[in-house]
N, C-alpha and C positions, 0 to 999 in steps of 0.2 A: 409445277411451274415455279421458276425461280423469281424472287422479288427483284426489283430494279437495282437496289443497293447490292444485292448478292452478285448480280451480273457485273456491276461496276467493279466490285472488289476482286472477282476472279478473272475478269476479262480485260478491262480497260487499264487498270493500274499496272498489271504486269507488262502490258504492251508499252505503256509510257515509261516504265522503269528500264526496259530493254532499250528503247529509243534513246533515253538520256545516257545510258551506259555507252552506247555506240558513239554518240556525239562527244562525250567527254573523253573516251578512250582515244578517239581520233586526234583530239587536241593534245593529249599526252604523248602521242607518238610523233608529234612535231609537224603538224600541218603547217604549210608555209604561210608566212605573213604576207599580206597584200602589198607591203612596201618592198619586199625583196625583188631586186631587179630594176627598181625604179630610182629616179633621182632622189638623193637624200635631202629631206627638208632642212634648210639652214635655220640656225638660231644663234642667239648671242646671250650669254649669261654672265653675271658677276661670278667671280671665283672666290673661294675661301681666303686666298692670299691677297685679295683686294684688286685683282686685275679683271680681265674679261676673257672669257673663252668664246671666240667667234668661229663657229664651224665653217663659215664661208672662206676663212683664211686657209683652210686645209682641203676643202672639196675640190676634186680634180687634180690635186697635186701629190697627195700621199694617202695611204690607207688610214682610216680613223677607227678607233675603238672607243665606244661609249658604254659605260657600265652604270645603269640606273639602279639606285639603292637608297636605303634609309637606315639610320642607326637602330631603329626599333625592330628591324627585320632580322630574325635569327639566321636565315640562310644567307642574307647579305653579309652579316657580320662574319660568318664562317668563310665565305668565298672571297671576300675582298682582299685579304692578304695573299691568297693564292693567285688571284688575277694580277695583282701588283707584281708579285714575284715572277710570274710567267712573262709579263710584258717587259719587266726589267731584264729578264734573261735574254731578250733579243738584242741587248747591247745598243749599238748605234744605228739600228735600223731606222729608216726614214718612215716613221709612224707617228701619228698624233694619238694621244691617249688622254682621256679625261673620264673621271667618274662624274656622275650627275646625281647629286643628292636631292631627294624629293621632300623638301619642306622642313628638315630639321634645323634647329638654331645653330649658328656658327659655334657657339660654346659647346653644345652637345657633340657636334662633329669633331671639333678639336680634341675634346676629352676622349672620344672613342679612338681617334687616330693615334693619339699619344699612347693609349693602352695597348695598341697593336704595333707600335713602333713604325707608324706609317705617316709621320708628320710631313714628309715631302710628297705625298700623294696628291695629284692634281684633282681638285674638287670644284665642279661648277655647281652653283646654287640655283636649283629650279624651284624657287619659292612658291610659285603659282602653278607649277606643273605644266608650263607652256611647252617645254621640249618633250615632256612625257606624252602630252596630247598629240604633238606632231608625229610621234613614233608609235602611237597606239599602245603605250605602256599601260597595262591594266593590273599587272602583278609584278613583284620584284623578288629577286634580282632579274633584270632583263639586260642582256648584252646585245648591242648593235654593232655590227662590223660593216664598214663602208669601204668599198674598193677604191683604187687609184683614180678611177674615172668619176667618182662621186656618186656611185650607185650603191644602194643598200644591198649588201651581199648576204648577210645573215642577221636574223633577229631570233635570239635564243632566250626563251622564257625559262627561268629557273637557273640554278647555278650550273655553269658549264664545268666539266671536269678539266683539269689542267691539260691532259693529253688532247682533248677535243679542242680546247682553246688554242693550244700550241699548234696543232695541225691546221686549224682555220687561219691563224695568223701567218703561218708559213705560206699557205696558199695565196693569201692576200699580197704578200711581199714578193712573190715570184713574178 
């Protein structure tokens, strides 16, 4: 007869491990975000340039791209220049774009932007993570695409490839 701890080790732990693997692999394959298809929550944040980014000004008028990031995040640091280039490549498209920085000091942000030649990048300062909470941002980078009607079209956790972002933006602009 097996002892209680032996049954635990050979039976319960493997079952729990498989269950966790299934849950996490589902998330990695892109389970939809509960906000997708719903009205985009509005917020207003101070910008790095000293102005205000008020999402209400854009909702229902034009597509919006929000890129949540932080200076300390290596994937964010790598993807931000590509995101900026992809959006810039759309030219005069009627599109609102802002990055949303999660808690870095303006000096750190400015230093990083200068190092990447991105001084003109729009940055909203989410000092208290208010906007991040509204959009359920739990890891970064997170990209939120909002359609012309003001509904959340895509919430992408992790760096989007340039081709995926470009395709999603073209779809939003059609």
